[in-house]
C-alpha positions as CSV (number, residue, x, y, z in Angstrom):
1,M,81.4,-6.7,10.3
2,D,78.9,-3.9,9.6
3,V,79.8,-0.5,11.0
4,L,78.0,2.8,10.9
5,L,80.3,5.8,11.3
6,V,78.4,9.0,12.3
7,E,80.8,12.0,12.1
8,D,80.0,15.5,10.8
9,E,83.6,16.4,10.0
10,V,83.7,15.1,6.4
11,E,87.4,14.7,6.0
12,L,87.8,12.9,9.3
13,A,84.8,10.7,8.5
14,Q,86.3,9.8,5.1
15,M,89.7,9.0,6.6
16,L,88.2,6.8,9.3
17,A,85.9,5.0,7.0
18,D,88.7,4.3,4.5
19,G,90.8,2.9,7.4
20,L,88.1,0.7,8.8
21,R,87.3,-0.6,5.3
22,G,91.0,-1.5,5.0
23,E,90.5,-3.6,8.1
24,G,87.8,-5.6,6.3
25,M,84.8,-3.9,7.7
26,N,81.7,-2.9,5.8
27,V,81.3,0.8,6.6
28,R,78.4,3.2,6.0
29,V,78.8,6.9,6.8
30,A,76.3,9.5,8.1
31,H,77.2,13.1,8.7
32,D,74.3,14.0,10.9
33,G,71.9,12.5,13.4
34,A,68.9,12.4,11.1
35,R,70.7,10.3,8.5
36,A,72.1,8.0,11.3
37,L,68.6,7.3,12.5
38,E,67.5,6.5,8.9
39,L,70.3,4.1,8.4
40,T,69.9,2.3,11.7
41,A,66.2,1.9,11.1
42,A,67.0,0.0,7.9
43,S,70.0,-2.1,9.0
44,D,71.2,-4.0,12.1
45,F,74.7,-2.7,12.3
46,D,77.2,-4.5,14.6
47,V,78.8,-1.3,15.8
48,V,77.8,2.4,15.6
49,V,80.7,4.8,15.9
50,L,78.9,7.9,17.0
51,D,80.2,11.4,17.3
52,R,78.5,13.1,20.2
53,D,78.7,16.6,18.8
54,L,76.5,16.4,15.7
55,P,74.5,19.2,14.1
56,G,70.7,19.0,14.3
57,I,69.9,15.8,16.1
58,S,72.7,15.3,18.6
59,G,74.7,12.2,19.2
60,D,73.2,11.9,22.6
61,A,69.7,11.9,21.0
62,V,70.7,9.3,18.5
63,C,72.1,7.1,21.3
64,R,69.0,7.4,23.3
65,A,66.8,6.5,20.3
66,L,68.9,3.4,19.5
67,V,68.8,2.2,23.1
68,A,65.0,2.9,23.4
69,S,64.3,1.0,20.1
70,G,66.3,-2.0,21.2
71,H,68.7,-1.7,18.2
72,P,71.3,-4.5,18.6
73,A,74.3,-2.4,17.6
74,R,77.1,-1.7,20.1
75,I,77.7,2.0,20.4
76,L,81.1,3.7,20.6
77,M,80.8,7.4,21.3
78,L,83.4,9.9,20.1
79,T,83.8,13.3,21.6
80,A,86.2,16.2,22.2
81,A,85.1,16.3,25.8
82,G,87.2,13.7,27.7
83,T,86.7,14.4,31.4
84,I,85.5,11.6,33.7
85,S,82.1,13.3,34.1
86,D,81.8,13.5,30.3
87,R,82.6,9.8,30.0
88,V,80.1,8.9,32.7
89,E,77.4,11.0,31.1
90,G,78.0,9.4,27.7
91,L,78.0,5.9,29.1
92,S,74.9,6.6,31.2
93,L,73.0,7.4,27.9
94,G,73.5,3.7,27.0
95,A,76.7,3.9,25.0
96,D,78.9,0.8,25.3
97,D,82.2,2.6,25.1
98,Y,83.6,6.1,24.9
99,L,86.6,7.5,23.1
100,A,87.9,11.1,23.5
101,K,89.3,13.1,20.6
102,P,92.1,13.2,19.6
103,F,92.6,9.4,19.7
104,A,95.0,6.9,18.2
105,Y,93.5,5.2,15.1
106,V,94.7,1.8,16.3
107,E,92.8,2.2,19.5
108,L,89.6,3.0,17.6
109,V,90.1,-0.2,15.6
110,A,90.7,-2.2,18.7
111,R,87.6,-0.9,20.4
112,V,85.4,-1.5,17.4
113,H,86.7,-5.1,17.2
114,A,86.1,-5.6,20.9
115,L,82.5,-4.3,20.7
116,A,81.8,-6.5,17.7
117,R,83.1,-9.6,19.6
118,R,80.8,-8.8,22.5
119,R,77.8,-8.5,20.2
120,G,78.4,-11.8,18.7
121,A,79.4,-13.7,21.8
122,P,77.1,-16.4,23.0
123,G,74.9,-15.2,25.9
124,P,73.7,-16.7,29.1
125,P,70.4,-18.6,29.4
126,T,67.4,-16.7,28.0
127,V,65.8,-16.3,31.4
128,L,67.6,-15.6,34.7
129,E,65.8,-15.6,38.0
130,R,66.8,-15.0,41.6
131,R,65.1,-13.7,44.7
132,G,61.9,-12.7,42.8
133,V,63.9,-10.9,40.1
134,R,63.3,-12.2,36.6
135,L,65.3,-11.1,33.5
136,D,64.4,-12.2,30.0
137,T,67.8,-11.6,28.3
138,A,66.4,-12.2,24.8
139,R,63.6,-9.6,25.1
140,R,65.6,-7.4,27.5
141,L,62.8,-7.2,30.0
142,A,63.2,-7.3,33.8
143,E,60.7,-7.5,36.6
144,R,60.6,-8.0,40.4
145,D,57.8,-10.0,41.8
146,G,55.9,-9.3,38.6
147,R,56.5,-5.6,38.6
148,P,58.2,-4.2,35.4
149,L,61.5,-2.4,36.3
150,G,61.9,-0.2,33.2
151,L,65.7,-0.5,33.2
152,T,68.1,1.1,30.8
153,R,70.3,-1.0,28.6
154,K,73.3,-0.6,31.0
155,E,71.2,-1.4,34.0
156,L,69.8,-4.5,32.3
157,S,73.4,-5.6,31.5
158,V,74.6,-5.0,35.1
159,L,71.6,-7.0,36.4
160,E,72.4,-9.8,34.0
161,V,75.9,-10.1,35.2
162,L,74.8,-10.1,38.8
163,L,72.1,-12.7,38.2
164,A,74.5,-14.9,36.2
165,A,76.9,-14.9,39.1
166,D,74.2,-16.8,41.1
167,G,75.0,-15.1,44.4
168,G,78.7,-14.8,43.8
169,I,80.6,-11.6,44.1
170,V,81.2,-9.6,41.0
171,T,84.0,-7.0,41.1
172,A,83.7,-3.5,39.6
173,R,86.5,-4.4,37.2
174,E,84.5,-7.4,35.9
175,L,81.4,-5.2,35.5
176,L,83.4,-2.7,33.5
177,E,84.8,-5.4,31.2
178,Q,81.5,-7.2,30.7
179,V,79.1,-4.3,30.5
180,W,81.2,-1.4,29.3
181,D,84.6,-2.3,27.8
182,P,88.0,-3.6,28.9
183,Y,89.6,-0.3,27.8
184,V,87.5,1.8,30.2
185,T,89.6,3.4,33.0
186,P,89.2,1.7,36.4
187,E,88.8,5.1,38.0
188,T,85.4,5.7,36.3
189,T,82.3,6.0,38.5
190,A,80.1,4.4,35.8
191,V,79.7,1.2,37.8
192,K,78.7,3.0,41.0
193,V,76.2,5.2,39.1
194,A,74.6,2.2,37.3
195,V,74.4,0.1,40.5
196,Y,72.9,3.1,42.4
197,Q,70.2,3.5,39.8
198,L,69.6,-0.2,39.6
199,R,69.2,-0.4,43.4
200,K,66.6,2.4,43.2
201,K,64.6,0.7,40.5
202,L,64.7,-2.7,42.2
203,G,63.2,-1.2,45.3
204,D,62.8,-2.6,48.8
205,P,63.9,-4.8,50.4
206,P,67.4,-4.1,49.0
207,L,68.8,-6.9,46.9
208,I,72.2,-5.7,45.8
209,E,74.9,-6.0,48.5
210,T,78.1,-4.0,48.4
211,V,81.0,-6.2,49.6
212,P,83.7,-3.7,50.8
213,R,87.0,-4.0,48.8
214,F,85.5,-6.8,46.7
215,G,82.5,-5.8,44.7
216,Y,78.7,-6.6,44.5
217,R,76.4,-9.5,44.7
218,L,72.7,-10.1,44.4
């Protein structure tokens, strides 16, 4: 497993890198956003462990750049800000998971392993279609009736799960586990935010139905 650790606290970065290497991971380290972008441009890492509070180019900017470029790595954000609003903001940038400092090292390892498994898991069919919505899962492009939707990575993933359900109900918990991570707290509003934004971009007539007390379906 190839991991990029982006952390400006040198001692912490060294400690975490040594620990992850001890778990059998191939770890590269960057201490600022500029170096992180250099390394990700040259390598397809499986997981990027990204401190949000970096000097110069922020972790937020690095996350946005990775998502915009279509980099295949899963992104685990680290930050000292651990409120629900902070978590939602971090996840809305396109990060796959979010871990507040201070954290237990064993939890970091578990989350990195979980993200790597998700990256390597076999996916659904390359193209999913329903009610005029077409999603090319390989190219990560979505359109409705031929109109490009311009979705973020999270919105694409939510749409993919809903399309794959083929009209079935998908619970918020299932979306959290498949699009974010099984460790994300159920109280997060990340699902509601992503579904709200996806609804807006899909346009009229509305396609995503909220089924009270159960979840969502397309």
